[in-house]
py3Dmol code that shows the C-alpha trace and the ligand (Angstrom):
import py3Dmol

protein = """\
ATOM      1  CA  UNK A   1      18.568   5.419  85.699  1.00  0.00           C
ATOM      2  CA  UNK A   2      17.826   6.281  82.111  1.00  0.00           C
ATOM      3  CA  UNK A   3      14.304   7.660  81.637  1.00  0.00           C
ATOM      4  CA  UNK A   4      11.892   5.619  79.492  1.00  0.00           C
ATOM      5  CA  UNK A   5      12.618   8.029  76.623  1.00  0.00           C
ATOM      6  CA  UNK A   6      16.267   6.881  76.770  1.00  0.00           C
ATOM      7  CA  UNK A   7      17.529  10.253  77.976  1.00  0.00           C
ATOM      8  CA  UNK A   8      19.776  10.999  80.925  1.00  0.00           C
ATOM      9  CA  UNK A   9      19.472  13.985  83.280  1.00  0.00           C
ATOM     10  CA  UNK A  10      22.174  16.199  84.729  1.00  0.00           C
ATOM     11  CA  UNK A  11      21.298  18.638  87.535  1.00  0.00           C
ATOM     12  CA  UNK A  12      23.110  21.971  87.775  1.00  0.00           C
ATOM     13  CA  UNK A  13      22.639  25.017  89.989  1.00  0.00           C
ATOM     14  CA  UNK A  14      19.677  27.084  88.810  1.00  0.00           C
ATOM     15  CA  UNK A  15      20.944  30.515  89.697  1.00  0.00           C
ATOM     16  CA  UNK A  16      24.185  31.120  91.538  1.00  0.00           C
ATOM     17  CA  UNK A  17      27.948  31.069  91.493  1.00  0.00           C
ATOM     18  CA  UNK A  18      28.251  27.682  89.793  1.00  0.00           C
ATOM     19  CA  UNK A  19      25.612  28.256  87.116  1.00  0.00           C
ATOM     20  CA  UNK A  20      27.529  30.069  84.363  1.00  0.00           C
ATOM     21  CA  UNK A  21      30.624  27.881  84.561  1.00  0.00           C
ATOM     22  CA  UNK A  22      28.563  24.688  84.649  1.00  0.00           C
ATOM     23  CA  UNK A  23      26.638  25.731  81.527  1.00  0.00           C
ATOM     24  CA  UNK A  24      29.895  26.777  79.810  1.00  0.00           C
ATOM     25  CA  UNK A  25      31.557  23.476  80.726  1.00  0.00           C
ATOM     26  CA  UNK A  26      28.704  21.416  79.265  1.00  0.00           C
ATOM     27  CA  UNK A  27      28.724  23.536  76.113  1.00  0.00           C
ATOM     28  CA  UNK A  28      32.493  23.100  75.810  1.00  0.00           C
ATOM     29  CA  UNK A  29      31.744  19.364  75.586  1.00  0.00           C
ATOM     30  CA  UNK A  30      29.809  20.057  72.391  1.00  0.00           C
ATOM     31  CA  UNK A  31      26.380  19.871  74.039  1.00  0.00           C
ATOM     32  CA  UNK A  32      23.868  22.204  72.402  1.00  0.00           C
ATOM     33  CA  UNK A  33      21.025  23.471  74.610  1.00  0.00           C
ATOM     34  CA  UNK A  34      19.217  26.687  75.495  1.00  0.00           C
ATOM     35  CA  UNK A  35      19.634  26.971  79.238  1.00  0.00           C
ATOM     36  CA  UNK A  36      16.177  27.443  80.796  1.00  0.00           C
ATOM     37  CA  UNK A  37      17.042  29.058  84.106  1.00  0.00           C
ATOM     38  CA  UNK A  38      13.420  29.538  85.047  1.00  0.00           C
ATOM     39  CA  UNK A  39      12.164  26.284  83.562  1.00  0.00           C
ATOM     40  CA  UNK A  40      13.176  22.889  84.842  1.00  0.00           C
ATOM     41  CA  UNK A  41      14.369  21.094  81.694  1.00  0.00           C
ATOM     42  CA  UNK A  42      16.830  22.182  79.015  1.00  0.00           C
ATOM     43  CA  UNK A  43      17.072  19.335  76.496  1.00  0.00           C
ATOM     44  CA  UNK A  44      20.342  18.911  74.569  1.00  0.00           C
ATOM     45  CA  UNK A  45      19.714  18.833  70.825  1.00  0.00           C
ATOM     46  CA  UNK A  46      22.681  16.624  69.964  1.00  0.00           C
ATOM     47  CA  UNK A  47      23.109  14.330  73.006  1.00  0.00           C
ATOM     48  CA  UNK A  48      20.623  12.168  74.950  1.00  0.00           C
ATOM     49  CA  UNK A  49      20.811  14.454  77.957  1.00  0.00           C
ATOM     50  CA  UNK A  50      18.468  16.937  79.655  1.00  0.00           C
ATOM     51  CA  UNK A  51      19.923  19.679  81.850  1.00  0.00           C
ATOM     52  CA  UNK A  52      17.845  20.218  85.007  1.00  0.00           C
ATOM     53  CA  UNK A  53      18.148  23.554  86.783  1.00  0.00           C
ATOM     54  CA  UNK A  54      17.723  23.096  90.532  1.00  0.00           C
ATOM     55  CA  UNK A  55      18.644  24.682  93.857  1.00  0.00           C
ATOM     56  CA  UNK A  56      22.172  23.474  94.574  1.00  0.00           C
ATOM     57  CA  UNK A  57      21.211  22.431  98.131  1.00  0.00           C
ATOM     58  CA  UNK A  58      18.812  19.882  96.633  1.00  0.00           C
ATOM     59  CA  UNK A  59      21.179  18.433  94.014  1.00  0.00           C
ATOM     60  CA  UNK A  60      22.930  15.783  96.197  1.00  0.00           C
ATOM     61  CA  UNK A  61      19.631  14.271  97.305  1.00  0.00           C
ATOM     62  CA  UNK A  62      18.079  14.372  93.829  1.00  0.00           C
ATOM     63  CA  UNK A  63      21.097  12.537  92.418  1.00  0.00           C
ATOM     64  CA  UNK A  64      21.045  10.047  95.292  1.00  0.00           C
ATOM     65  CA  UNK A  65      17.355   9.330  94.664  1.00  0.00           C
ATOM     66  CA  UNK A  66      17.748   9.044  90.876  1.00  0.00           C
ATOM     67  CA  UNK A  67      15.706  12.150  90.024  1.00  0.00           C
ATOM     68  CA  UNK A  68      18.874  13.108  88.113  1.00  0.00           C
ATOM     69  CA  UNK A  69      21.548  10.663  86.917  1.00  0.00           C
ATOM     70  CA  UNK A  70      24.314  13.232  87.272  1.00  0.00           C
ATOM     71  CA  UNK A  71      24.806  16.474  89.159  1.00  0.00           C
ATOM     72  CA  UNK A  72      27.282  19.331  89.445  1.00  0.00           C
ATOM     73  CA  UNK A  73      27.580  20.678  92.976  1.00  0.00           C
ATOM     74  CA  UNK A  74      30.099  22.180  95.408  1.00  0.00           C
ATOM     75  CA  UNK A  75      31.951  19.725  97.656  1.00  0.00           C
ATOM     76  CA  UNK A  76      30.798  21.889 100.565  1.00  0.00           C
ATOM     77  CA  UNK A  77      27.150  21.110  99.796  1.00  0.00           C
ATOM     78  CA  UNK A  78      27.800  17.428  99.174  1.00  0.00           C
ATOM     79  CA  UNK A  79      29.734  17.154 102.472  1.00  0.00           C
ATOM     80  CA  UNK A  80      26.917  18.810 104.352  1.00  0.00           C
ATOM     81  CA  UNK A  81      24.091  16.781 102.821  1.00  0.00           C
ATOM     82  CA  UNK A  82      25.945  13.458 103.184  1.00  0.00           C
ATOM     83  CA  UNK A  83      24.109  12.023 100.171  1.00  0.00           C
ATOM     84  CA  UNK A  84      25.068   8.571  98.921  1.00  0.00           C
ATOM     85  CA  UNK A  85      26.309   9.400  95.420  1.00  0.00           C
ATOM     86  CA  UNK A  86      29.398   8.483  93.436  1.00  0.00           C
ATOM     87  CA  UNK A  87      31.982  11.251  92.924  1.00  0.00           C
ATOM     88  CA  UNK A  88      33.130  11.119  89.293  1.00  0.00           C
ATOM     89  CA  UNK A  89      35.572  14.023  89.162  1.00  0.00           C
ATOM     90  CA  UNK A  90      36.566  17.455  90.386  1.00  0.00           C
ATOM     91  CA  UNK A  91      35.824  20.249  87.928  1.00  0.00           C
ATOM     92  CA  UNK A  92      38.317  22.954  88.932  1.00  0.00           C
ATOM     93  CA  UNK A  93      35.933  25.895  89.502  1.00  0.00           C
ATOM     94  CA  UNK A  94      33.831  27.212  92.393  1.00  0.00           C
ATOM     95  CA  UNK A  95      36.954  27.116  94.550  1.00  0.00           C
ATOM     96  CA  UNK A  96      36.279  28.084  98.156  1.00  0.00           C
ATOM     97  CA  UNK A  97      36.940  27.092 101.746  1.00  0.00           C
ATOM     98  CA  UNK A  98      34.753  26.586 104.773  1.00  0.00           C
ATOM     99  CA  UNK A  99      36.401  28.644 107.503  1.00  0.00           C
ATOM    100  CA  UNK A 100      35.863  29.409 111.155  1.00  0.00           C
ATOM    101  CA  UNK A 101      36.286  33.157 111.763  1.00  0.00           C
ATOM    102  CA  UNK A 102      35.882  35.482 114.714  1.00  0.00           C
ATOM    103  CA  UNK A 103      35.325  39.265 114.963  1.00  0.00           C
ATOM    104  CA  UNK A 104      38.560  41.266 114.548  1.00  0.00           C
ATOM    105  CA  UNK A 105      38.506  42.375 118.178  1.00  0.00           C
ATOM    106  CA  UNK A 106      37.741  38.943 119.611  1.00  0.00           C
ATOM    107  CA  UNK A 107      40.325  37.542 122.062  1.00  0.00           C
ATOM    108  CA  UNK A 108      39.825  34.093 120.445  1.00  0.00           C
ATOM    109  CA  UNK A 109      42.918  33.039 118.460  1.00  0.00           C
ATOM    110  CA  UNK A 110      42.895  29.263 118.216  1.00  0.00           C
ATOM    111  CA  UNK A 111      40.479  26.392 117.653  1.00  0.00           C
ATOM    112  CA  UNK A 112      40.972  25.128 121.228  1.00  0.00           C
ATOM    113  CA  UNK A 113      39.747  28.475 122.577  1.00  0.00           C
ATOM    114  CA  UNK A 114      36.378  27.810 120.929  1.00  0.00           C
ATOM    115  CA  UNK A 115      35.559  25.402 123.776  1.00  0.00           C
ATOM    116  CA  UNK A 116      32.138  26.292 125.253  1.00  0.00           C
ATOM    117  CA  UNK A 117      31.733  29.109 122.692  1.00  0.00           C
ATOM    118  CA  UNK A 118      28.878  29.530 120.163  1.00  0.00           C
ATOM    119  CA  UNK A 119      29.586  29.125 116.430  1.00  0.00           C
ATOM    120  CA  UNK A 120      26.977  30.204 113.863  1.00  0.00           C
ATOM    121  CA  UNK A 121      26.836  28.282 110.577  1.00  0.00           C
ATOM    122  CA  UNK A 122      24.730  27.043 107.695  1.00  0.00           C
ATOM    123  CA  UNK A 123      26.967  23.916 107.680  1.00  0.00           C
ATOM    124  CA  UNK A 124      26.105  22.219 111.009  1.00  0.00           C
ATOM    125  CA  UNK A 125      26.966  18.653 109.949  1.00  0.00           C
ATOM    126  CA  UNK A 126      30.394  19.544 108.558  1.00  0.00           C
ATOM    127  CA  UNK A 127      31.173  21.757 111.555  1.00  0.00           C
ATOM    128  CA  UNK A 128      30.026  19.115 114.065  1.00  0.00           C
ATOM    129  CA  UNK A 129      32.314  16.538 112.440  1.00  0.00           C
ATOM    130  CA  UNK A 130      35.225  18.964 112.519  1.00  0.00           C
ATOM    131  CA  UNK A 131      34.686  19.957 116.158  1.00  0.00           C
ATOM    132  CA  UNK A 132      34.479  16.314 117.176  1.00  0.00           C
ATOM    133  CA  UNK A 133      37.768  15.493 115.456  1.00  0.00           C
ATOM    134  CA  UNK A 134      39.400  18.611 116.964  1.00  0.00           C
ATOM    135  CA  UNK A 135      37.969  17.632 120.410  1.00  0.00           C
ATOM    136  CA  UNK A 136      36.353  21.020 120.853  1.00  0.00           C
ATOM    137  CA  UNK A 137      33.069  21.274 122.715  1.00  0.00           C
ATOM    138  CA  UNK A 138      31.351  24.305 121.172  1.00  0.00           C
ATOM    139  CA  UNK A 139      27.652  24.867 120.605  1.00  0.00           C
ATOM    140  CA  UNK A 140      26.437  25.219 117.037  1.00  0.00           C
ATOM    141  CA  UNK A 141      23.963  27.975 116.162  1.00  0.00           C
ATOM    142  CA  UNK A 142      22.259  26.828 112.987  1.00  0.00           C
ATOM    143  CA  UNK A 143      21.392  29.647 110.559  1.00  0.00           C
ATOM    144  CA  UNK A 144      20.309  29.458 106.939  1.00  0.00           C
ATOM    145  CA  UNK A 145      21.995  32.655 105.729  1.00  0.00           C
ATOM    146  CA  UNK A 146      23.619  35.986 106.675  1.00  0.00           C
ATOM    147  CA  UNK A 147      25.849  34.062 109.059  1.00  0.00           C
ATOM    148  CA  UNK A 148      28.460  36.847 109.088  1.00  0.00           C
ATOM    149  CA  UNK A 149      26.223  39.171 111.128  1.00  0.00           C
ATOM    150  CA  UNK A 150      25.667  36.633 113.937  1.00  0.00           C
ATOM    151  CA  UNK A 151      28.525  37.955 116.153  1.00  0.00           C
ATOM    152  CA  UNK A 152      27.245  41.560 115.864  1.00  0.00           C
ATOM    153  CA  UNK A 153      23.801  40.350 116.962  1.00  0.00           C
ATOM    154  CA  UNK A 154      25.512  38.551 119.838  1.00  0.00           C
ATOM    155  CA  UNK A 155      24.012  35.225 118.862  1.00  0.00           C
ATOM    156  CA  UNK A 156      27.466  33.715 118.293  1.00  0.00           C
ATOM    157  CA  UNK A 157      31.150  34.201 119.238  1.00  0.00           C
ATOM    158  CA  UNK A 158      32.432  32.815 115.929  1.00  0.00           C
ATOM    159  CA  UNK A 159      31.086  31.826 112.527  1.00  0.00           C
ATOM    160  CA  UNK A 160      31.802  28.972 110.163  1.00  0.00           C
ATOM    161  CA  UNK A 161      31.130  30.000 106.575  1.00  0.00           C
ATOM    162  CA  UNK A 162      32.267  29.785 102.951  1.00  0.00           C
ATOM    163  CA  UNK A 163      35.141  32.057 101.967  1.00  0.00           C
ATOM    164  CA  UNK A 164      36.790  32.369  98.565  1.00  0.00           C
ATOM    165  CA  UNK A 165      39.158  35.349  98.620  1.00  0.00           C
ATOM    166  CA  UNK A 166      38.583  36.424 102.221  1.00  0.00           C
ATOM    167  CA  UNK A 167      37.597  39.962 101.165  1.00  0.00           C
ATOM    168  CA  UNK A 168      33.965  39.638 102.294  1.00  0.00           C
ATOM    169  CA  UNK A 169      35.063  38.266 105.662  1.00  0.00           C
ATOM    170  CA  UNK A 170      37.450  41.217 106.152  1.00  0.00           C
ATOM    171  CA  UNK A 171      34.765  43.682 105.053  1.00  0.00           C
ATOM    172  CA  UNK A 172      32.508  42.214 107.727  1.00  0.00           C
ATOM    173  CA  UNK A 173      35.260  42.720 110.319  1.00  0.00           C
ATOM    174  CA  UNK A 174      36.066  39.014 110.652  1.00  0.00           C
ATOM    175  CA  UNK A 175      39.410  37.292 111.193  1.00  0.00           C
ATOM    176  CA  UNK A 176      39.862  33.651 110.100  1.00  0.00           C
ATOM    177  CA  UNK A 177      41.026  31.102 112.681  1.00  0.00           C
ATOM    178  CA  UNK A 178      41.112  27.939 110.637  1.00  0.00           C
ATOM    179  CA  UNK A 179      39.942  26.312 107.421  1.00  0.00           C
ATOM    180  CA  UNK A 180      37.881  23.158 107.898  1.00  0.00           C
ATOM    181  CA  UNK A 181      37.161  22.180 104.287  1.00  0.00           C
ATOM    182  CA  UNK A 182      38.537  22.934 100.810  1.00  0.00           C
ATOM    183  CA  UNK A 183      35.851  22.839  98.148  1.00  0.00           C
ATOM    184  CA  UNK A 184      35.328  23.035  94.399  1.00  0.00           C
ATOM    185  CA  UNK A 185      32.605  22.020  91.973  1.00  0.00           C
ATOM    186  CA  UNK A 186      32.404  18.265  91.413  1.00  0.00           C
ATOM    187  CA  UNK A 187      30.522  15.944  89.095  1.00  0.00           C
ATOM    188  CA  UNK A 188      28.527  13.294  90.958  1.00  0.00           C
ATOM    189  CA  UNK A 189      26.499  10.342  89.705  1.00  0.00           C
ATOM    190  CA  UNK A 190      23.600   8.255  90.896  1.00  0.00           C
ATOM    191  CA  UNK A 191      24.952   4.817  91.831  1.00  0.00           C
ATOM    192  CA  UNK A 192      22.264   2.876  89.938  1.00  0.00           C
ATOM    193  CA  UNK A 193      22.853   4.944  86.771  1.00  0.00           C
ATOM    194  CA  UNK A 194      26.504   3.888  86.870  1.00  0.00           C
ATOM    195  CA  UNK A 195      25.531   0.218  87.004  1.00  0.00           C
ATOM    196  CA  UNK A 196      22.996   0.404  84.184  1.00  0.00           C
ATOM    197  CA  UNK A 197      24.795  -0.350  80.851  1.00  0.00           C
ATOM    198  CA  UNK A 198      22.893   2.193  78.721  1.00  0.00           C
ATOM    199  CA  UNK A 199      23.338   5.140  81.100  1.00  0.00           C
ATOM    200  CA  UNK A 200      26.911   4.046  81.910  1.00  0.00           C
ATOM    201  CA  UNK A 201      27.711   4.293  78.210  1.00  0.00           C
ATOM    202  CA  UNK A 202      26.352   7.849  78.023  1.00  0.00           C
ATOM    203  CA  UNK A 203      28.181   8.830  81.244  1.00  0.00           C
ATOM    204  CA  UNK A 204      31.464   7.465  79.874  1.00  0.00           C
ATOM    205  CA  UNK A 205      31.026   9.430  76.638  1.00  0.00           C
ATOM    206  CA  UNK A 206      30.340  12.587  78.604  1.00  0.00           C
ATOM    207  CA  UNK A 207      33.335  11.959  80.892  1.00  0.00           C
ATOM    208  CA  UNK A 208      35.734  11.680  77.940  1.00  0.00           C
ATOM    209  CA  UNK A 209      34.470  15.016  76.605  1.00  0.00           C
ATOM    210  CA  UNK A 210      34.630  16.655  80.036  1.00  0.00           C
ATOM    211  CA  UNK A 211      38.153  15.441  80.677  1.00  0.00           C
ATOM    212  CA  UNK A 212      39.239  16.678  77.248  1.00  0.00           C
ATOM    213  CA  UNK A 213      37.761  20.083  77.854  1.00  0.00           C
ATOM    214  CA  UNK A 214      39.122  20.397  81.409  1.00  0.00           C
ATOM    215  CA  UNK A 215      42.553  19.182  80.330  1.00  0.00           C
ATOM    216  CA  UNK A 216      42.665  21.920  77.673  1.00  0.00           C
ATOM    217  CA  UNK A 217      41.665  24.708  80.095  1.00  0.00           C
ATOM    218  CA  UNK A 218      44.098  27.598  79.999  1.00  0.00           C
ATOM    219  CA  UNK A 219      46.460  25.706  77.692  1.00  0.00           C
ATOM    220  CA  UNK A 220      47.726  27.121  74.383  1.00  0.00           C
ATOM    221  CA  UNK A 221      49.220  25.509  71.310  1.00  0.00           C
ATOM    222  CA  UNK A 222      52.384  27.210  70.115  1.00  0.00           C
ATOM    223  CA  UNK A 223      54.206  26.934  66.806  1.00  0.00           C
ATOM    224  CA  UNK A 224      57.565  28.580  66.212  1.00  0.00           C
ATOM    225  CA  UNK A 225      60.543  28.508  63.910  1.00  0.00           C
ATOM    226  CA  UNK A 226      64.112  28.325  65.173  1.00  0.00           C
ATOM    227  CA  UNK A 227      67.642  27.345  64.132  1.00  0.00           C
ATOM    228  CA  UNK A 228      68.110  23.582  64.633  1.00  0.00           C
ATOM    229  CA  UNK A 229      71.191  24.400  66.713  1.00  0.00           C
ATOM    230  CA  UNK A 230      69.012  26.067  69.367  1.00  0.00           C
ATOM    231  CA  UNK A 231      66.837  22.951  69.844  1.00  0.00           C
ATOM    232  CA  UNK A 232      68.504  21.700  73.042  1.00  0.00           C
ATOM    233  CA  UNK A 233      67.910  25.099  74.698  1.00  0.00           C
ATOM    234  CA  UNK A 234      64.323  25.338  73.388  1.00  0.00           C
ATOM    235  CA  UNK A 235      63.473  21.859  74.662  1.00  0.00           C
ATOM    236  CA  UNK A 236      64.576  22.866  78.131  1.00  0.00           C
ATOM    237  CA  UNK A 237      62.335  25.945  78.051  1.00  0.00           C
ATOM    238  CA  UNK A 238      59.195  24.253  76.695  1.00  0.00           C
ATOM    239  CA  UNK A 239      57.463  22.144  79.312  1.00  0.00           C
ATOM    240  CA  UNK A 240      55.779  19.998  76.637  1.00  0.00           C
ATOM    241  CA  UNK A 241      52.870  17.640  77.208  1.00  0.00           C
ATOM    242  CA  UNK A 242      55.116  14.671  76.471  1.00  0.00           C
ATOM    243  CA  UNK A 243      57.704  15.925  73.994  1.00  0.00           C
ATOM    244  CA  UNK A 244      57.486  18.761  71.460  1.00  0.00           C
ATOM    245  CA  UNK A 245      56.956  18.043  67.761  1.00  0.00           C
ATOM    246  CA  UNK A 246      60.013  19.082  65.730  1.00  0.00           C
ATOM    247  CA  UNK A 247      59.685  19.375  61.918  1.00  0.00           C
ATOM    248  CA  UNK A 248      62.558  20.312  59.579  1.00  0.00           C
ATOM    249  CA  UNK A 249      61.847  23.398  57.416  1.00  0.00           C
ATOM    250  CA  UNK A 250      62.690  23.798  53.713  1.00  0.00           C
ATOM    251  CA  UNK A 251      65.293  26.356  54.741  1.00  0.00           C
ATOM    252  CA  UNK A 252      68.502  24.514  55.669  1.00  0.00           C
ATOM    253  CA  UNK A 253      69.314  24.403  59.389  1.00  0.00           C
ATOM    254  CA  UNK A 254      65.856  25.622  60.460  1.00  0.00           C
ATOM    255  CA  UNK A 255      63.116  23.691  62.300  1.00  0.00           C
ATOM    256  CA  UNK A 256      59.485  24.290  63.292  1.00  0.00           C
ATOM    257  CA  UNK A 257      58.607  23.373  66.873  1.00  0.00           C
ATOM    258  CA  UNK A 258      55.002  22.714  68.010  1.00  0.00           C
ATOM    259  CA  UNK A 259      53.997  22.288  71.612  1.00  0.00           C
ATOM    260  CA  UNK A 260      51.391  22.854  74.326  1.00  0.00           C
ATOM    261  CA  UNK A 261      51.951  25.342  77.117  1.00  0.00           C
ATOM    262  CA  UNK A 262      49.998  25.978  80.319  1.00  0.00           C
ATOM    263  CA  UNK A 263      48.448  29.442  80.571  1.00  0.00           C
ATOM    264  CA  UNK A 264      50.089  30.408  83.861  1.00  0.00           C
ATOM    265  CA  UNK A 265      53.652  30.083  82.490  1.00  0.00           C
ATOM    266  CA  UNK A 266      52.784  31.243  78.992  1.00  0.00           C
ATOM    267  CA  UNK A 267      54.352  34.741  78.858  1.00  0.00           C
ATOM    268  CA  UNK A 268      57.394  33.678  80.789  1.00  0.00           C
ATOM    269  CA  UNK A 269      58.032  30.814  78.348  1.00  0.00           C
ATOM    270  CA  UNK A 270      57.369  33.103  75.344  1.00  0.00           C
ATOM    271  CA  UNK A 271      60.036  35.600  76.438  1.00  0.00           C
ATOM    272  CA  UNK A 272      62.607  32.914  77.053  1.00  0.00           C
ATOM    273  CA  UNK A 273      61.910  31.259  73.682  1.00  0.00           C
ATOM    274  CA  UNK A 274      62.425  34.571  71.900  1.00  0.00           C
ATOM    275  CA  UNK A 275      65.718  35.103  73.697  1.00  0.00           C
ATOM    276  CA  UNK A 276      66.798  31.575  72.699  1.00  0.00           C
ATOM    277  CA  UNK A 277      66.363  32.390  68.988  1.00  0.00           C
ATOM    278  CA  UNK A 278      62.714  31.445  68.264  1.00  0.00           C
ATOM    279  CA  UNK A 279      60.846  33.513  65.663  1.00  0.00           C
ATOM    280  CA  UNK A 280      57.406  33.563  63.956  1.00  0.00           C
ATOM    281  CA  UNK A 281      55.771  32.350  67.152  1.00  0.00           C
ATOM    282  CA  UNK A 282      52.077  31.542  66.610  1.00  0.00           C
ATOM    283  CA  UNK A 283      49.808  30.871  69.572  1.00  0.00           C
ATOM    284  CA  UNK A 284      46.332  29.322  69.306  1.00  0.00           C
ATOM    285  CA  UNK A 285      43.783  28.359  71.983  1.00  0.00           C
ATOM    286  CA  UNK A 286      43.037  24.663  72.530  1.00  0.00           C
ATOM    287  CA  UNK A 287      39.464  23.412  72.771  1.00  0.00           C
ATOM    288  CA  UNK A 288      40.065  19.877  73.904  1.00  0.00           C
ATOM    289  CA  UNK A 289      42.818  17.343  74.596  1.00  0.00           C
ATOM    290  CA  UNK A 290      41.783  13.689  74.358  1.00  0.00           C
ATOM    291  CA  UNK A 291      44.517  11.493  75.806  1.00  0.00           C
TER     292      UNK A 291
END
"""
ligand_1 = """\
23
AMP
P 25.888 30.412 95.828
O 25.550 30.728 94.430
O 26.369 31.596 96.628
O 24.820 29.572 96.500
O 27.196 29.465 95.773
C 27.181 28.238 95.124
C 28.428 27.478 95.437
O 29.552 28.181 94.931
C 28.757 27.283 96.911
O 28.030 26.240 97.491
C 30.239 26.982 96.832
O 30.427 25.636 96.445
C 30.717 27.859 95.698
N 31.407 29.102 96.116
C 32.576 29.520 95.649
N 32.975 30.660 96.202
C 32.047 31.022 97.062
C 31.887 32.136 97.948
N 32.789 33.114 98.062
N 30.764 32.204 98.672
C 29.834 31.262 98.535
N 29.955 30.160 97.735
C 31.037 30.034 96.991
"""
view = py3Dmol.view(width=600, height=400)
view.addModel(protein, "pdb")
view.setStyle({"model": 0}, {"cartoon": {"style": "trace"}})
view.addModel(ligand_1, "xyz")
view.setStyle({"model": 1}, {"stick": {}})
view.zoomTo()
view.show()
């Protein structure tokens, strides 16, 4: 719920993998604040919002209890803490998976073979749920960190831990057996804050900005000139948002085409446009797209 000073609070990770991108995302929404990593509060100068820097493990519960109205946290942490919060949207960063892995030389190859084995993890709740649904009766060794060394210490036969690229797991001599959860950073809200008209209004304003900024991620705006006769070919090449803008030029038979292109196909599209007769191609980054 809104504090008596009329300001809302959003909790983000104090110091870790989600911190920089969470700060950058809030700033891309036009929020101006000095991020106080060591302090608790970073007030926004131009929005009724204070950014709280907290341990990410604590964020689900703080949002559930109304200490913060909003929070940014990994789905892996939310799943583990089982807090009663409302999920507003996925944010597209902090991508990782919770995986069960075994030492390279282990004879274990499948989930079923984990029956009566020991699995070390910092995610006991998530793992227990998975094992129950997979009908595997393994014992869970609960650790708070350095889970990857558990097999070498002979305290576990397998581990269940967060993996993003898989490089760390390989470096630790581990082989994945299965993925039990896909995770990314998400925005969550306190349920009471969503019901309260004043905080709901602020949350909705923030959501529009966030969606605009996330929608624009990696996208570019392109402008080019081309003979009008090449338009049918160009339209096939440009995967436009809805349809490209086509403007006739002063020079007879020539048009200017404006459109939006996703970053991952950008160079490919550029080359094909050039081949199809486009010239004077100008590319600019996009800050936001409000639909
Ligand atoms: P950390 O800063 O290591 O506590 O990680 C914070 C969050 O970043 C985790 O809870 C995950 O949601 C996410 N994350 C993404 N990739 C990884 C990874 N390779 N290892 C750990 N966490 C990751």
